C-alpha positions as CSV (number, residue, x, y, z in Angstrom):
1,P,45.4,26.7,-12.5
2,Y,42.4,25.9,-14.6
3,T,41.7,22.8,-16.7
4,Y,38.8,21.5,-18.7
5,S,38.7,18.0,-20.1
6,T,36.1,16.0,-22.0
7,V,36.5,12.3,-22.4
8,F,34.1,10.4,-24.7
9,S,33.7,6.7,-25.5
10,P,32.0,5.5,-28.6
11,M,28.8,3.7,-27.5
12,R,27.5,2.9,-31.0
13,F,29.3,3.3,-34.3
14,D,27.7,2.0,-37.5
15,A,26.7,3.1,-41.0
16,A,23.9,5.4,-39.7
17,V,24.9,6.6,-36.2
18,L,27.9,7.6,-34.1
19,S,26.9,7.9,-30.5
20,L,29.4,9.2,-27.8
21,Y,29.0,9.2,-24.1
22,G,31.5,10.7,-21.6
23,T,32.4,13.0,-18.9
24,Q,33.5,16.6,-18.8
25,A,35.6,17.8,-15.8
26,V,36.4,21.3,-14.8
27,F,39.2,22.1,-12.3
28,N,39.3,25.8,-11.3
29,G,41.8,25.6,-8.5
30,S,39.3,24.5,-5.8
31,P,40.1,21.3,-3.8
32,R,38.3,19.1,-6.3
33,S,37.1,19.2,-9.8
34,T,33.5,19.4,-10.9
35,A,32.3,16.6,-13.3
36,A,29.2,16.0,-15.4
37,N,28.3,13.3,-17.9
38,M,27.3,14.2,-21.4
39,A,26.5,12.6,-24.7
40,V,26.2,13.5,-28.3
41,T,24.8,11.4,-31.2
42,Y,25.5,12.1,-34.9
43,D,23.5,11.0,-37.9
44,L,26.3,9.8,-40.2
45,I,24.3,10.3,-43.3
46,T,23.8,14.0,-42.8
47,G,26.7,14.6,-40.5
48,R,24.5,16.5,-38.0
49,P,24.1,16.0,-34.3
50,L,20.7,14.5,-33.5
51,E,18.1,15.5,-31.0
52,L,15.9,12.9,-29.3
53,K,12.8,14.2,-31.0
54,E,14.4,13.5,-34.4
55,V,15.0,9.8,-33.7
56,L,11.5,9.1,-32.2
57,I,8.4,8.8,-34.4
58,A,6.5,12.2,-34.6
59,D,3.7,11.2,-32.4
60,F,5.6,9.1,-29.9
61,S,4.0,8.4,-26.5
62,A,5.8,10.1,-23.7
63,D,4.0,7.8,-21.3
64,A,5.2,4.7,-23.1
65,L,8.8,6.0,-23.2
66,S,8.7,6.9,-19.5
67,T,7.3,3.4,-18.7
68,L,10.2,1.8,-20.7
69,I,12.7,3.8,-18.8
70,S,11.1,2.8,-15.5
71,V,11.2,-0.9,-16.5
72,A,14.9,-0.5,-17.4
73,L,15.4,0.9,-13.8
74,H,13.4,-1.9,-12.1
75,E,16.5,-3.6,-10.6
76,L,17.7,-0.4,-9.0
77,E,14.2,0.3,-7.7
78,S,13.8,-3.2,-6.2
79,Q,17.1,-2.6,-4.4
80,G,15.8,0.6,-2.9
81,M,18.4,2.7,-4.7
82,L,16.1,5.2,-6.3
83,Y,14.1,8.1,-4.8
84,S,10.4,7.4,-4.4
85,D,9.5,10.1,-6.9
86,Y,11.9,9.0,-9.6
87,A,9.0,8.1,-12.0
88,Y,7.7,11.6,-11.8
89,V,11.1,13.0,-12.7
90,I,11.3,10.7,-15.7
91,S,7.8,11.6,-16.9
92,D,8.5,15.3,-16.4
93,M,11.5,15.0,-18.9
94,F,9.0,14.5,-21.7
95,S,6.1,16.7,-20.5
96,T,7.7,20.0,-21.6
97,N,9.0,21.1,-25.0
98,R,12.5,21.5,-23.7
99,P,15.1,19.3,-25.5
100,V,16.2,16.1,-23.7
101,D,20.0,15.9,-24.1
102,T,20.7,13.1,-21.6
103,W,20.5,10.2,-24.0
104,F,22.6,8.2,-26.4
105,F,22.5,5.0,-28.4
106,S,24.4,1.9,-27.4
107,N,24.8,-1.3,-29.4
108,R,22.0,-2.8,-27.4
109,G,19.5,0.0,-27.1
110,L,18.5,3.6,-26.4
111,C,20.0,4.9,-23.1
112,F,19.0,7.7,-20.8
113,F,21.3,8.9,-18.0
114,F,20.6,10.8,-14.8
115,A,23.0,12.8,-12.7
116,P,23.6,12.1,-9.1
117,Y,20.7,13.4,-6.9
118,E,18.4,13.6,-9.9
119,I,16.6,10.2,-9.3
120,A,19.0,8.6,-6.8
121,P,21.4,9.5,-4.0
122,Y,24.9,10.7,-4.8
123,S,26.3,7.4,-3.7
124,T,24.5,5.6,-6.5
125,G,26.4,7.7,-9.0
126,T,25.2,8.4,-12.5
127,V,22.2,6.2,-13.3
128,V,21.9,4.8,-16.8
129,A,18.7,3.2,-18.1
130,E,19.1,1.2,-21.3
131,I,15.9,0.3,-23.3
132,P,16.6,-2.6,-25.6
133,Y,15.9,-2.0,-29.3
134,E,13.3,-4.7,-29.5
135,S,11.2,-2.7,-27.0
136,L,11.4,0.4,-29.1
137,T,9.3,-0.8,-32.0
138,G,6.6,1.8,-32.6
139,L,8.7,4.6,-30.9
140,L,12.0,4.7,-32.7
141,K,12.2,5.6,-36.4
142,D,13.3,2.7,-38.5
143,E,16.5,4.4,-39.8
144,Y,17.9,4.6,-36.2
145,F,17.7,0.9,-35.4
146,P,21.2,-0.6,-35.6
147,A,22.7,-0.7,-39.1
148,E,25.6,-2.6,-40.6
149,Q,28.8,-2.2,-38.5
150,I,31.6,-0.2,-40.1
151,R,35.0,-1.7,-40.6
152,L,37.5,0.9,-39.6
153,S,40.9,1.5,-41.0
154,G,43.1,4.6,-41.4
155,T,43.0,7.7,-39.3
156,V,40.3,9.8,-37.7
157,N,40.0,13.4,-38.8
158,C,38.5,15.7,-36.2
159,E,38.7,19.5,-36.2
160,P,36.9,20.6,-33.0
161,F,38.6,23.9,-32.5
162,T,38.2,25.4,-36.0
163,T,35.4,27.8,-34.9
164,A,36.7,28.6,-31.3
165,D,38.7,31.7,-30.6
166,L,41.6,30.5,-28.7
167,S,43.6,33.7,-28.9
168,G,42.9,34.6,-25.2
169,F,44.4,31.4,-24.0
170,T,48.1,31.1,-23.2
171,Q,48.0,27.3,-23.0
172,F,47.0,24.7,-25.6
173,A,44.1,22.6,-26.4
174,E,44.5,18.9,-26.8
175,L,42.3,16.3,-28.4
176,I,43.0,12.6,-27.8
177,L,41.0,10.1,-29.8
């Protein structure tokens, strides 16, 4: 038996942004499933998924962003729950041109998450660093600061499987919102 599931929670939903954070789990018949956290953020004006480089000002300081993440992790560091080289791992995220996809917006700030073993032992679990919006002045583009909250009513329309070829699958795909 094989199963794949993805469960997202909305972390920020306003007139400008929909940011989702969740877990994907794969069970391929082994004694336990494999899980990983993931996030996706949409610009609700264009309808496109956003990359981190699109929400930050063009000449953002990677050092300043790394410092803000380290400040957000100060409590875990003071408790001795982070590896000694965690700051290097964080700064390395921004030192290359590879996309950073381990981020999302919350109602309180910009969040970065780290998988077990990345900056802390497995027992710590996934580590999330939340940088408050007030600390992001000069780094975050104005249009991505929190906008007016949307009042929701009606139903949600989502068609995630319209481009997938499911003909080779004998079972079904289910989406629960």
